[in-house]
C-alpha positions as CSV (number, residue, x, y, z in Angstrom):
1,X,22.6,-123.2,86.7
2,X,23.4,-119.5,87.3
3,X,26.9,-118.3,87.1
4,X,27.3,-117.8,91.1
5,X,25.9,-121.4,91.9
6,X,28.2,-122.3,89.3
7,X,31.5,-120.0,90.4
8,X,30.7,-121.4,94.3
9,X,30.5,-125.3,93.2
10,X,33.9,-125.2,91.1
11,X,36.0,-123.0,93.9
12,X,34.5,-125.6,96.2
13,X,35.4,-128.0,94.3
14,X,39.4,-126.6,93.3
15,X,39.7,-126.0,96.9
16,X,38.7,-129.4,97.8
17,X,41.8,-130.9,95.0
18,X,44.2,-128.3,96.3
19,X,43.6,-129.1,100.1
20,X,44.1,-132.5,99.7
21,X,47.1,-132.7,97.3
22,X,48.5,-130.4,100.4
23,X,47.2,-132.1,103.0
24,X,48.2,-136.2,101.7
25,X,51.1,-135.5,99.6
26,X,53.6,-135.4,102.7
27,X,56.8,-136.1,100.5
28,X,56.1,-133.1,98.5
29,X,56.1,-134.9,95.2
30,X,53.6,-132.8,93.6
31,X,54.5,-129.2,93.1
32,X,51.2,-127.0,93.4
33,X,50.3,-123.8,92.1
34,X,46.9,-122.8,93.1
35,X,44.3,-119.8,92.7
36,X,40.5,-119.8,92.9
37,X,40.2,-120.3,89.3
38,X,42.9,-122.6,88.5
39,X,44.9,-125.4,89.3
40,X,48.8,-126.4,88.1
41,X,50.1,-129.4,89.2
42,X,53.4,-130.3,88.2
43,X,54.1,-134.0,88.6
44,X,56.8,-136.8,87.7
45,X,54.2,-137.6,84.9
46,X,54.1,-133.8,83.5
47,X,51.8,-130.9,84.3
48,X,48.2,-131.2,85.1
49,X,45.8,-127.9,84.9
50,X,42.7,-127.8,86.4
51,X,40.6,-124.8,85.4
52,X,37.1,-123.3,85.8
53,X,35.7,-122.3,82.5
54,X,32.7,-120.0,83.5
55,X,31.3,-119.3,79.9
56,X,30.4,-123.3,79.3
57,X,30.0,-123.9,83.3
58,X,32.3,-126.5,83.4
59,X,35.6,-127.3,85.1
60,X,38.2,-128.5,82.4
61,X,41.5,-130.8,83.2
62,X,44.5,-131.6,81.0
63,X,46.2,-134.5,82.2
64,X,49.2,-135.4,81.0
65,X,48.4,-138.9,81.1
66,X,45.0,-139.5,79.8
67,X,44.4,-136.3,78.1
68,X,41.6,-133.4,78.3
69,X,38.2,-133.7,79.9
70,X,35.1,-131.2,80.4
71,X,33.5,-131.6,83.7
72,X,29.8,-130.6,84.5
73,X,27.7,-130.4,87.6
74,X,25.0,-133.0,88.0
75,X,23.7,-135.1,90.6
76,X,26.3,-133.8,93.2
77,X,29.1,-134.8,91.0
78,X,31.7,-132.9,88.4
79,X,31.6,-135.5,86.1
80,X,31.9,-135.7,82.3
81,X,29.7,-136.8,79.5
82,X,30.6,-140.2,80.0
83,X,30.0,-139.8,83.8
84,X,33.2,-140.0,84.8
85,X,33.9,-138.7,87.9
86,X,36.6,-135.7,87.9
87,X,38.2,-137.0,91.3
88,X,38.0,-140.3,90.7
89,X,40.3,-139.3,87.7
90,X,42.5,-137.3,89.5
91,X,42.6,-140.1,92.3
92,X,43.7,-143.0,89.9
93,X,46.5,-140.6,88.3
94,X,47.8,-138.7,91.3
95,X,47.4,-142.0,93.6
96,X,45.6,-139.9,96.1
97,X,42.7,-140.5,98.1
98,X,40.2,-137.2,98.0
99,X,38.2,-139.0,100.7
100,X,40.6,-138.7,102.8
101,X,40.2,-134.6,103.4
């Protein structure tokens, strides 16, 4: 995958995360700091950090609940080496449905 394609796909994924949280977290339980390359989510469980890592062509997640993950784009999804989807982990840990947006 070219760097241009990776950057486009990663920014779309980060924007989807930010947009979903903004639209679904009506009570404001998640404090979000978002820029096109990184998202910080301060939650009752601690700080989640999601960022694009251009050198590896991956999105990295640091979760206070389940630890670190590295996701690569394959078959139309951001998944880790075990086939776990980025949005599935976030949905489970943040209790947010990412298909609503």
